[in-house]
Structure formats: C-alpha cells, structure tokens
N, C-alpha and C positions, 0 to 999 in steps of 0.2 A: 410394628410387631407383625410376623408371620403366621399364618393360620397353620394349625396342625391338622393333619387327616382325621377321618372320621375315627379310623383304627388306632391312631396314635393317642388321641384323646381318650378315647375308652381304656387302652393300657394304661395312661394317667390316672384316670379316675379310679381303676384298679389298685393302684399303689397311693389312693387317699391323697393325691394332689389337688388342692383345694382351687386354684388357678382352672385346672383341666375343668374341675366340676361346675365353677362359675361360667365357662366356657360352655359346657353342655347344657346348663341349665338356659343359658341365653340360647342357644340355638332350639332347643327343643320347648320351652315353657310356652310359646303360643300356641301350638299345635295342642300340648297336654292342657293347657288351660281351657281351651273348646271344648275337650272330652270332658273336664271336670265340671265345667258351666252346665253341660248337658244333661248330665246325672245330678246334681247338686240342687239343693232347694233354692238359693240364691247366691248372689256373686260372692259374697262374703266366705261361705261354706265352701264356695268353689276354689276360692285361694286356700284355704285350709286344705283341702283335699290335694292340691296341686303340692303343695310343701310337702304333707305326706306321701305323696307319689313318689316325689322327688328322694325323699328320704329311703324310702324302700327301693328304689332304682340304685342309690349309691350303696345302699347296704348289700343290695344283690347282685350287684353288676359283675362279681367273680364267677357269678353263673352263667353268664353270657359268654357264649364259646364260638362266636363270628360264624355262628350258622343261622341263615335266616335273616330277615330284616332285623337291623337294630330298632330302628322307628317303629316296626310291629311288635318287638318284645317290649319296649317301654310302654307303648300305647295299653297293652296286655296286662302290664302291671297298673298301669294308671287305672284301668276299668277296675280292676281287680280290688285296689286300694279302696276306692269310691265305694264299692258293693260291699266291702268289709263292715263299713258303718252300719249298713242294713241287716247283715247276716244273722243277728243275734237279737235284733229286735223284732219282734213277733208282728212284723208290717202286713204279712200277707193274707188276705182273705180268702178262706174256700168257699167257692160259691157253686151252686149245682149248674153244671156248664147247660143243661136243657133250657134255662131260664135265662139264659143270656143270649141276646141276640146280635151276630157281629154285625159291625156298623161300618161303613167306609166314610171316610172324613176327607170331604174334597176342598181343595184350598185353591182360592183362585187370587194368584200371586200379585194381581194389580190391586186387590182390595185389602190385603193383609200384608202386613211388613215380616220379616224375620223375627225381626226383633220383638214383636207382639208374638208370634208364633212360640219362640224362645218362652216368653214370658209366660203365657197359658200353659206350656208342657211344664214348666220348673214349679207352676203353682198345683200341679197335680199331685194327691197324696203320694207319699213315696213309692207304695207297692205298684200303684199304677205308672208312674212318672219311670221308675226302674226298668218295667217291663217293656212300657212303649219305646223305650229308646233303645233297650237290646234288640228288641224285635225289628221294630219299622226302621230304626237310623241306622242301627249296626249291622242288620242282617243276620243276626243269630236265629238258631230254630228253638221251637219251646223247649226240646229235649236239652240242649246246651243250656237253657235259660234256667231250666229246673236243676239241673246239675250245679251251676253256677252259685245259685242262690238258695239252693237244698230246698227246694219246694217240688211239688209233684207237676206234672205237663199240664194236668187240669187246671190248677189253679194259674199256671202263667198263661195258660188260653182264656181264662174267665178274668182274669186283672188285664189282659190286653184289651177284651173286649168293652170293659167297663170305662178303660181309659179313651176309648174313642168315643164311647156314648158322651163322656163328660167333654171331651173336647169338641164333638159336633155341636152339643147346646151351647157351649161357650163362645163357639164361631158365629152359632145361628143368632144367638144374643146380640152378638158385637154388630154383626151386619144389621140387623133391626134397628139397632140405636143408631148406627150410622145413617140409614135410611131417614130414620124419623128427624134428624137433625138436620138432614139437608131439605129438607121441605119447607 
C-alpha cells in the first residue's frame, strides 16, 4: 500500500474517510498520548483523553486551513480537550501570593528516572498538575494559563508555587528513603 501525503490524508479525513482517520490516528497517537499522559491523573484517564482529543480533531478538521503546522494544531486541540475536563470543576485554590514562596526543584537525572518524575507529577492534585505542566513543561505564561483555565494570574502563580513545593518535598523524601536503604 502506498503512503498518502499528509495534505491528502487531511483532505480524506475532511471527507470522513475512516481509513484516512485510522492512518492519522496511527501517525499521531503516540505524540498526542504523551501530551495526554502529562496532563492526566493516570494512564487510563490519558487513554480516555486521547480518544476525546481525536474525536474533537476529526470533528473540527474542516477548520484546519493548511496554515501553520498541522501537528501544532492537533497538539493545541489535545491540550484544550484535556483542560476542558477541569475548567468546570472548581479545582483551583486562590491563595494569597504573599504567603507562597517560590521554590526551585532541582532534579539529578542520575538519581531520579523520567518514569518516577512523571509519576509524581501525575500524583499532584489537578490544579497543581495542570498549571505545573502548562508553565514548566509547555512554556505557557501565567497570563496564557489564566485565560486557558478561566482563572486569575495570581491563582496560576500560587498554584505553580504550591506544585513546586509538593514536588520538592516528594523528591527530598524519596532521596532520603533511597539513602537510608543503601546503608
């Protein structure tokens, strides 16, 4: 079987061609699943979010006008699909910014595996995990995050600071446990 160009694949998806949709899924599901996993509480929720993202992509693919990166377009849809789960839940705490001390989390790649880091990020409460990922891992500004999640900038900043505090303590506890086990 010959491979279709990406533009032809997109056009076929716009015409509700299920084979083309399957090919597009195969082509991008790995990258989009990584995004879903980053923002989800666990693997099963990430799988659900991936399916929801693809449903949205196929529903909105007519809106893609071949301007800009298609991959960037579907990544934005995926992030927005996952965030939509949390927008209507009141998961964000408004914390007095003056009481939060910003914390740097230092990670020694030799001591902590990527799997462990992903695990502890996934274990953060929703409000902290979402903002940590958007700010630290994806590079969004607090202004952008506030707009995406319909919260104020101070809430974004305070939830990021709290996420960093939790991660720092979790990593310190892990290192202490590892040191005591090696004695």
